[in-house]
Residue, then its C-alpha position, 0 to 999 in steps of 0.5 A: m821753550q822747547g828745542k830738539i837736540s839729536g832727535q830728542y826734545t829738551n826744555a831749554v831755559p833762555a838765559i836772563v840777561p838784564d838790558e841796560e834799560d832795566l838797570p837804575g839810572w845811577v848805575p855807571k856804564n863803565y863799572i868793572e864788577k858787580v859785588v855783594a856785601i858779605y858784612d855790614y860796613y859803617a864809613d869812618k870818613e866822608d869819602e867812604l861808602s856805608f852798606q849792609e850785608s847783601a847790598v849790591i855795589y858796582v865797583l869802579k876801581k880797585n886800589d892796591d891797598g885793598w880799598w875799592e871805589g864803588v857806587m850803591d844807590g847813586v852814592t859813590g865812595l870807598f870801601p874795603g874790598n874784603y867785605v864783598e864778593p862777586c855777584v853770581 
């Protein structure tokens, strides 16, 4: 795509924003943040979420105690918020 700015041509790159249709069906529409795991985490309890480094998790709730609730691959559970960072 090419555009003209102040008499000069520039190669503009359109932003890629995924449509809701492109997301897997299990992704909640009301998630508050999309994060990526920076460490592996193995659940100790049934209500926790296990994941490996680089896993993408959709955060549903951030609890004051540092444990967050999220969804990954259609599975919902709690995980430590300090094991993830925001997706960029």
